[in-house]
PASEBA-1860 file (N, C-alpha, C; in nm, 3 decimals):
! residues 223
1> XXXXXXXX> 11.122/20.283/9.962/11.145/20.184/10.042/11.239/20.237/10.168 ~ 11.218/20.223/10.271/11.308/20.277/10.382/11.440/20.179/10.405 ~ 11.546/20.229/10.410/11.656/20.141/10.426/11.696/20.145/10.593 ~ 11.740/20.031/10.647/11.796/20.038/10.775/11.928/20.046/10.791 ~ 11.975/20.093/10.900/12.124/20.127/10.905/12.202/20.007/10.844 ~ 12.173/19.904/10.893/12.276/19.773/10.830/12.221/19.707/10.702 ~ 12.146/19.777/10.622/12.111/19.739/10.491/12.195/19.808/10.384 ~ 12.343/19.766/10.398/12.437/19.834/10.334/12.473/19.764/10.191
9> XXXXXXXX> 12.431/19.634/10.175/12.483/19.553/10.040/12.361/19.560/9.953 ~ 12.414/19.590/9.813/12.315/19.601/9.712/12.309/19.457/9.643 ~ 12.186/19.429/9.603/12.160/19.298/9.525/12.089/19.348/9.398 ~ 12.117/19.270/9.292/12.038/19.327/9.164/11.941/19.204/9.133 ~ 11.823/19.241/9.111/11.720/19.161/9.066/11.689/19.177/8.918 ~ 11.694/19.066/8.842/11.661/19.047/8.713/11.535/19.006/8.679 ~ 11.445/19.059/8.595/11.322/19.009/8.580/11.283/19.000/8.420 ~ 11.239/18.896/8.376/11.220/18.853/8.238/11.038/18.848/8.214
17> XXXXXXXX> 11.033/18.945/8.146/10.881/18.987/8.124/10.836/18.976/7.976 ~ 10.731/18.883/7.957/10.695/18.855/7.826/10.641/18.980/7.760 ~ 10.655/18.998/7.646/10.614/19.116/7.552/10.485/19.171/7.584 ~ 10.377/19.075/7.588/10.264/19.136/7.604/10.222/19.191/7.744 ~ 10.289/19.096/7.838/10.282/19.123/7.975/10.334/19.265/8.014 ~ 10.439/19.296/7.953/10.515/19.414/7.981/10.428/19.529/7.947 ~ 10.355/19.544/7.833/10.254/19.652/7.807/10.144/19.641/7.892 ~ 10.091/19.544/7.956/9.987/19.536/8.050/10.041/19.615/8.163
25> XXXXXXXX> 10.165/19.590/8.193/10.207/19.656/8.320/10.208/19.801/8.300 ~ 10.246/19.851/8.192/10.245/19.995/8.136/10.107/20.043/8.162 ~ 10.009/19.961/8.105/9.875/20.014/8.100/9.826/20.034/8.249 ~ 9.885/19.947/8.336/9.836/19.956/8.473/9.914/20.048/8.552 ~ 10.008/20.145/8.471/10.100/20.243/8.532/10.181/20.179/8.621 ~ 10.243/20.036/8.601/10.355/19.981/8.677/10.460/19.989/8.597 ~ 10.558/20.096/8.599/10.643/20.099/8.495/10.805/20.046/8.572 ~ 10.859/19.978/8.470/10.998/19.933/8.508/11.108/20.012/8.395
33> XXXXXXXX> 11.124/20.122/8.421/11.192/20.231/8.343/11.318/20.166/8.259 ~ 11.391/20.072/8.326/11.529/20.012/8.272/11.496/19.897/8.189 ~ 11.384/19.872/8.166/11.357/19.740/8.090/11.394/19.761/7.924 ~ 11.463/19.653/7.885/11.505/19.639/7.752/11.449/19.515/7.680 ~ 11.420/19.530/7.547/11.361/19.416/7.476/11.503/19.330/7.458 ~ 11.486/19.217/7.498/11.585/19.091/7.468/11.529/19.013/7.344 ~ 11.604/18.890/7.348/11.559/18.793/7.257/11.425/18.720/7.285 ~ 11.342/18.669/7.180/11.233/18.591/7.201/11.120/18.680/7.274
41> XXXXXXXX> 11.139/18.816/7.211/11.026/18.907/7.256/10.986/18.902/7.413 ~ 11.115/18.913/7.479/11.109/18.921/7.630/11.173/19.027/7.668 ~ 11.114/19.121/7.762/11.184/19.239/7.815/11.261/19.194/7.952 ~ 11.374/19.240/7.951/11.456/19.231/8.067/11.477/19.352/8.147 ~ 11.422/19.358/8.270/11.418/19.462/8.358/11.526/19.434/8.482 ~ 11.585/19.527/8.540/11.655/19.515/8.652/11.620/19.621/8.762 ~ 11.610/19.567/8.882/11.575/19.649/9.009/11.662/19.611/9.122 ~ 11.715/19.705/9.202/11.798/19.685/9.303/11.731/19.691/9.446
49> XXXXXXXX> 11.795/19.610/9.532/11.724/19.598/9.662/11.864/19.597/9.754 ~ 11.834/19.640/9.888/11.930/19.655/9.950/11.915/19.574/10.097 ~ 12.026/19.494/10.161/11.995/19.427/10.276/12.128/19.382/10.349 ~ 12.097/19.341/10.472/12.218/19.309/10.555/12.287/19.172/10.489 ~ 12.204/19.097/10.411/12.249/18.982/10.369/12.161/18.939/10.252 ~ 12.190/18.835/10.181/12.097/18.797/10.080/11.971/18.759/10.122 ~ 11.961/18.680/10.233/11.820/18.648/10.270/11.732/18.754/10.309 ~ 11.788/18.866/10.339/11.718/18.980/10.367/11.659/19.052/10.238
57> XXXXXXXX> 11.765/19.052/10.144/11.721/19.120/10.026/11.635/19.032/9.923 ~ 11.641/18.899/9.940/11.536/18.814/9.882/11.408/18.834/9.930 ~ 11.393/18.855/10.060/11.265/18.871/10.122/11.195/19.006/10.079 ~ 11.279/19.106/10.038/11.252/19.227/10.011/11.181/19.236/9.890 ~ 11.261/19.162/9.782/11.234/19.170/9.655/11.121/19.079/9.633 ~ 11.104/18.968/9.728/10.971/18.877/9.684/10.862/18.962/9.745 ~ 10.865/19.029/9.871/10.759/19.108/9.904/10.709/19.216/9.793 ~ 10.798/19.285/9.732/10.781/19.375/9.650/10.725/19.325/9.514
65> XXXXXXXX> 10.778/19.208/9.460/10.710/19.145/9.360/10.557/19.090/9.383 ~ 10.538/19.047/9.478/10.402/18.997/9.517/10.318/19.119/9.526 ~ 10.344/19.229/9.571/10.264/19.356/9.581/10.240/19.434/9.458 ~ 10.344/19.414/9.350/10.322/19.512/9.257/10.310/19.431/9.117 ~ 10.368/19.304/9.110/10.369/19.239/8.977/10.313/19.096/8.974 ~ 10.283/19.026/9.067/10.206/18.910/9.084/10.079/18.903/9.019 ~ 10.001/18.999/9.040/9.858/18.999/8.965/9.858/18.980/8.819 ~ 9.964/19.051/8.775/9.958/19.058/8.611/10.066/18.946/8.565
73> XXXXXXXX> 10.177/18.927/8.632/10.282/18.839/8.585/10.275/18.690/8.648 ~ 10.193/18.667/8.740/10.174/18.532/8.813/10.296/18.532/8.903 ~ 10.285/18.370/8.944/10.409/18.354/9.044/10.546/18.400/8.994 ~ 10.639/18.448/9.094/10.754/18.491/9.063/10.859/18.379/9.005 ~ 10.824/18.255/9.028/10.896/18.141/8.966/10.935/18.161/8.814 ~ 11.061/18.177/8.792/11.100/18.180/8.633/11.091/18.317/8.589 ~ 11.054/18.416/8.679/11.043/18.547/8.618/11.169/18.614/8.677 ~ 11.182/18.609/8.809/11.283/18.698/8.880/11.403/18.627/8.938
81> XXXXXXXX> 11.508/18.671/8.915/11.646/18.619/8.947/11.727/18.702/9.026 ~ 11.796/18.675/9.134/11.869/18.776/9.204/12.009/18.726/9.225 ~ 12.118/18.826/9.217/12.253/18.793/9.192/12.302/18.745/9.357 ~ 12.425/18.731/9.354/12.489/18.669/9.492/12.637/18.741/9.489 ~ 12.644/18.867/9.500/12.788/18.941/9.473/12.877/18.896/9.595 ~ 12.838/18.858/9.716/12.928/18.822/9.813/12.931/18.663/9.834 ~ 12.885/18.593/9.735/12.884/18.459/9.735/12.853/18.393/9.868 ~ 12.733/18.439/9.925/12.673/18.389/10.036/12.612/18.250/10.021
89> XXXXXXXX> 12.563/18.201/9.885/12.517/18.089/9.867/12.622/17.989/9.823 ~ 12.635/17.897/9.958/12.744/17.803/9.944/12.685/17.666/9.982 ~ 12.725/17.554/9.952/12.692/17.416/9.962/12.753/17.377/10.083 ~ 12.704/17.308/10.193/12.751/17.259/10.310/12.658/17.155/10.373 ~ 12.690/17.101/10.478/12.611/16.999/10.527/12.465/17.057/10.561 ~ 12.468/17.189/10.601/12.342/17.233/10.646/12.227/17.302/10.525 ~ 12.291/17.296/10.396/12.220/17.367/10.297/12.075/17.302/10.280 ~ 11.981/17.402/10.267/11.843/17.367/10.258/11.800/17.465/10.138
97> XXXXXXXX> 11.732/17.383/10.039/11.704/17.434/9.922/11.608/17.548/9.919 ~ 11.502/17.538/10.036/11.394/17.618/10.040/11.429/17.743/10.123 ~ 11.565/17.761/10.190/11.582/17.859/10.250/11.586/17.995/10.153 ~ 11.540/18.101/10.205/11.520/18.232/10.122/11.673/18.283/10.063 ~ 11.778/18.235/10.140/11.901/18.284/10.089/11.935/18.195/9.965 ~ 11.886/18.074/9.957/11.925/18.015/9.844/11.803/18.003/9.719 ~ 11.723/18.096/9.713/11.608/18.123/9.617/11.643/18.232/9.522 ~ 11.588/18.202/9.405/11.595/18.322/9.291/11.728/18.329/9.250
105> XXXXXXXX> 11.802/18.225/9.237/11.934/18.220/9.211/11.960/18.268/9.065 ~ 12.054/18.326/9.036/12.093/18.366/8.890/12.170/18.253/8.833 ~ 12.192/18.260/8.697/12.260/18.133/8.631/12.414/18.115/8.678 ~ 12.476/18.228/8.700/12.618/18.198/8.727/12.623/18.138/8.886 ~ 12.552/18.183/8.988/12.530/18.141/9.118/12.493/17.967/9.122 ~ 12.387/17.933/9.013/12.337/17.812/9.023/12.464/17.718/8.981 ~ 12.542/17.768/8.849/12.636/17.693/8.803/12.774/17.663/8.935 ~ 12.811/17.783/8.981/12.901/17.740/9.090/12.853/17.671/9.225
113> XXXXXXXX> 12.726/17.662/9.246/12.662/17.589/9.350/12.649/17.455/9.323 ~ 12.620/17.421/9.198/12.630/17.282/9.146/12.758/17.230/9.145 ~ 12.865/17.301/9.121/12.991/17.264/9.127/13.041/17.215/9.264 ~ 12.995/17.279/9.363/13.048/17.281/9.502/12.967/17.146/9.540 ~ 12.843/17.131/9.521/12.756/17.020/9.569/12.809/16.896/9.514 ~ 12.867/16.881/9.392/12.936/16.768/9.337/12.840/16.635/9.324 ~ 12.725/16.677/9.272/12.633/16.572/9.235/12.509/16.563/9.338 ~ 12.522/16.637/9.453/12.423/16.623/9.554/12.299/16.714/9.517
121> XXXXXXXX> 12.321/16.813/9.438/12.224/16.895/9.388/12.203/16.912/9.228 ~ 12.079/16.956/9.185/12.074/16.970/9.047/11.988/17.085/9.042 ~ 11.950/17.105/8.903/11.882/17.237/8.853/11.727/17.190/8.884 ~ 11.650/17.272/8.943/11.511/17.257/8.935/11.466/17.250/8.802 ~ 11.411/17.128/8.737/11.370/17.113/8.599/11.240/17.180/8.560 ~ 11.166/17.250/8.645/11.051/17.304/8.608/11.076/17.423/8.511 ~ 10.981/17.452/8.421/10.982/17.549/8.333/10.864/17.658/8.334 ~ 10.875/17.773/8.353/10.771/17.900/8.370/10.677/17.883/8.248
129> XXXXXXXX> 10.582/17.959/8.233/10.507/17.985/8.126/10.568/18.066/8.032 ~ 10.665/18.128/8.059/10.742/18.224/7.965/10.846/18.150/7.901 ~ 10.867/18.033/7.946/11.001/17.951/7.893/11.118/17.969/7.968 ~ 11.099/18.035/8.075/11.231/18.056/8.175/11.251/17.926/8.262 ~ 11.387/17.894/8.292/11.407/17.782/8.385/11.372/17.841/8.517 ~ 11.367/17.762/8.606/11.347/17.783/8.762/11.490/17.844/8.820 ~ 11.462/17.931/8.904/11.570/18.009/8.973/11.620/17.928/9.094 ~ 11.596/17.798/9.098/11.626/17.730/9.213/11.686/17.597/9.192
137> XXXXXXXX> 11.737/17.525/9.300/11.797/17.382/9.292/11.717/17.298/9.372 ~ 11.748/17.157/9.341/11.667/17.072/9.416/11.785/16.976/9.454 ~ 11.737/16.881/9.556/11.833/16.777/9.605/11.809/16.645/9.520 ~ 11.945/16.608/9.469/11.944/16.472/9.400/11.982/16.348/9.501 ~ 12.053/16.381/9.601/12.094/16.270/9.678/12.065/16.313/9.814 ~ 11.999/16.220/9.902/11.964/16.261/10.043/12.070/16.314/10.139 ~ 12.072/16.405/10.210/12.184/16.453/10.305/12.216/16.363/10.405 ~ 12.356/16.320/10.411/12.385/16.261/10.523/12.387/16.299/10.661
145> XXXXXXXX> 12.311/16.246/10.753/12.304/16.289/10.869/12.399/16.213/10.984 ~ 12.447/16.280/11.079/12.551/16.212/11.168/12.484/16.255/11.301 ~ 12.535/16.156/11.403/12.530/16.181/11.538/12.605/16.272/11.571 ~ 12.580/16.360/11.687/12.662/16.456/11.727/12.710/16.432/11.881 ~ 12.827/16.440/11.897/12.895/16.418/12.011/12.895/16.554/12.115 ~ 12.780/16.540/12.213/12.762/16.658/12.288/12.866/16.662/12.413 ~ 12.906/16.551/12.456/13.004/16.540/12.572/13.051/16.400/12.564 ~ 13.141/16.375/12.681/13.193/16.232/12.670/13.091/16.135/12.668
153> XXXXXXXX> 12.966/16.156/12.738/12.872/16.037/12.751/12.749/16.086/12.678 ~ 12.731/16.207/12.622/12.592/16.242/12.562/12.609/16.249/12.424 ~ 12.522/16.179/12.353/12.499/16.180/12.200/12.377/16.216/12.172 ~ 12.395/16.313/12.056/12.245/16.334/11.990/12.247/16.281/11.875 ~ 12.124/16.203/11.849/12.089/16.145/11.715/12.065/16.242/11.607 ~ 12.066/16.211/11.503/12.021/16.296/11.375/11.882/16.349/11.376 ~ 11.797/16.269/11.466/11.662/16.313/11.491/11.665/16.414/11.598 ~ 11.756/16.436/11.672/11.762/16.535/11.781/11.734/16.476/11.904
161> XXXXXXXX> 11.725/16.322/11.924/11.709/16.258/12.051/11.851/16.235/12.120 ~ 11.851/16.292/12.233/11.986/16.271/12.332/11.981/16.125/12.388 ~ 12.107/16.075/12.392/12.127/15.949/12.462/12.256/15.962/12.566 ~ 12.234/15.889/12.677/12.331/15.866/12.764/12.408/15.737/12.745 ~ 12.535/15.735/12.737/12.596/15.616/12.679/12.677/15.552/12.820 ~ 12.627/15.426/12.840/12.686/15.380/12.973/12.748/15.252/12.937 ~ 12.847/15.205/13.029/12.923/15.092/12.998/12.881/14.968/13.095 ~ 12.843/14.854/13.027/12.796/14.755/13.114/12.916/14.656/13.123
169> XXXXXXXX> 12.943/14.599/13.251/13.052/14.514/13.263/12.988/14.394/13.313 ~ 12.951/14.296/13.236/12.896/14.179/13.279/13.016/14.068/13.343 ~ 12.980/14.001/13.439/13.068/13.899/13.512/13.125/13.821/13.395 ~ 13.255/13.815/13.398/13.320/13.714/13.288/13.312/13.755/13.134 ~ 13.239/13.866/13.106/13.212/13.911/12.967/13.280/14.025/12.926 ~ 13.246/14.069/12.805/13.327/14.184/12.766/13.240/14.316/12.801 ~ 13.307/14.427/12.797/13.233/14.559/12.822/13.129/14.584/12.703 ~ 13.018/14.632/12.724/12.916/14.662/12.626/12.871/14.806/12.646
177> XXXXXXXX> 12.843/14.869/12.535/12.805/15.002/12.545/12.648/15.005/12.546 ~ 12.609/15.068/12.633/12.441/15.074/12.620/12.410/15.216/12.627 ~ 12.297/15.251/12.531/12.259/15.386/12.527/12.117/15.405/12.597 ~ 12.107/15.497/12.690/11.991/15.538/12.760/11.932/15.648/12.692 ~ 11.803/15.652/12.652/11.715/15.753/12.584/11.681/15.850/12.694 ~ 11.702/15.988/12.680/11.680/16.079/12.771/11.545/16.149/12.691 ~ 11.481/16.221/12.785/11.367/16.305/12.736/11.412/16.460/12.711 ~ 11.528/16.494/12.753/11.573/16.634/12.737/11.607/16.657/12.582
185> XXXXXXXX> 11.597/16.775/12.555/11.631/16.833/12.424/11.760/16.929/12.426 ~ 11.817/16.943/12.526/11.929/17.051/12.517/12.033/16.973/12.603 ~ 12.162/17.041/12.604/12.273/16.966/12.677/12.249/16.995/12.813 ~ 12.222/17.124/12.864/12.219/17.151/13.020/12.102/17.079/13.075 ~ 11.992/17.046/12.999/11.871/16.985/13.062/11.910/16.842/13.065 ~ 11.991/16.775/12.979/12.027/16.634/12.968/12.117/16.601/13.080 ~ 12.216/16.711/13.114/12.298/16.679/13.229/12.231/16.667/13.344 ~ 12.112/16.761/13.350/12.050/16.759/13.487/11.971/16.633/13.499
193> XXXXXXXX> 11.899/16.569/13.385/11.839/16.461/13.382/11.919/16.340/13.428 ~ 12.024/16.340/13.354/12.135/16.216/13.401/12.160/16.222/13.555 ~ 12.175/16.332/13.609/12.197/16.340/13.758/12.068/16.300/13.855 ~ 11.953/16.348/13.792/11.824/16.323/13.862/11.793/16.184/13.863 ~ 11.840/16.124/13.759/11.784/15.976/13.733/11.912/15.888/13.785 ~ 12.016/15.928/13.832/12.112/15.868/13.902/12.187/15.784/13.814 ~ 12.194/15.827/13.668/12.282/15.745/13.582/12.420/15.771/13.587 ~ 12.461/15.888/13.627/12.597/15.899/13.665/12.655/15.836/13.788
201> XXXXXXXX> 12.556/15.818/13.872/12.606/15.718/14.010/12.644/15.594/13.964 ~ 12.557/15.546/13.873/12.582/15.418/13.827/12.730/15.397/13.757 ~ 12.776/15.487/13.703/12.889/15.490/13.610/13.014/15.512/13.748 ~ 12.976/15.583/13.847/13.083/15.600/13.949/13.084/15.447/14.036 ~ 12.997/15.400/14.046/12.991/15.261/14.125/13.070/15.169/14.029 ~ 13.064/15.167/13.897/13.121/15.086/13.809/13.264/15.088/13.815 ~ 13.309/15.245/13.810/13.432/15.254/13.817/13.511/15.217/13.949 ~ 13.441/15.237/14.064/13.497/15.192/14.202/13.494/15.032/14.202
209> XXXXXXXX> 13.413/14.974/14.149/13.427/14.835/14.149/13.534/14.777/14.073 ~ 13.541/14.846/13.937/13.681/14.818/13.872/13.809/14.832/13.937 ~ 13.820/14.942/14.027/13.938/14.976/14.116/13.966/14.870/14.207 ~ 13.842/14.845/14.282/13.850/14.710/14.384/13.900/14.597/14.322 ~ 13.868/14.571/14.213/13.895/14.420/14.146/14.049/14.430/14.115 ~ 14.081/14.539/14.067/14.237/14.562/14.034/14.320/14.546/14.150 ~ 14.271/14.612/14.249/14.347/14.608/14.385/14.368/14.454/14.426 ~ 14.249/14.379/14.428/14.259/14.243/14.476/14.352/14.162/14.392
217> XXXXXXX> 14.382/14.194/14.260/14.465/14.096/14.187/14.604/14.143/14.190 ~ 14.627/14.253/14.280/14.778/14.277/14.300/14.840/14.164/14.392 ~ 14.956/14.102/14.367/15.008/14.032/14.449/15.072/14.082/14.565 ~ 15.060/14.015/14.689/15.124/14.071/14.815/15.241/14.034/14.846 ~ 15.340/14.107/14.861/15.484/14.075/14.913/15.494/14.028/15.024 ~ 15.587/13.927/15.048/15.606/13.864/15.167/15.688/13.971/15.268 ~ 15.652/13.964/15.376/15.710/14.052/15.487/15.854/14.023/15.511
END
């Protein structure tokens, strides 16, 4: 396996191989030289991969497994576990269970991650054919999504739609906020759309009207 210049970090993959399957691998000349027989007649083998981050290493490990072992051992689910030496797997608002960075987790990483998630995540409860638990987590509570304030007037909904916030000043009534849906999907395009549709001119007109009304209510001093 050829290493790239930035593939400096080492990641350890641990494989749990049923007793009979291990000898099938040997018969097919697919040797895992460091394999040791553990409990429950399961061989434990270790293989190292290098990458610039965990996502890269997981991708390489998965490709290697599918090419060399999948035909005999089946799906890598419950068979291969990869460590997280730099603690790259962290729970935050953008955590995605299916991201390669967050797959093939070893037990220590899963325990730490569940503690960070504080009830938002749980262990994937599926069990493989050899009795191993899944090396992944699942979401127990839906992720909370919030609108993003792009600028003073532009707001992006959790679904990605951008709105322009306008202030309506009805005669004799209270000011009301009105959101105008835009077709643009980026901040720069949204600004241009606001100008093209004249929405900002409306705001300027409103401000001028407010100023003129204020000036009219100022009492005139006697000469």
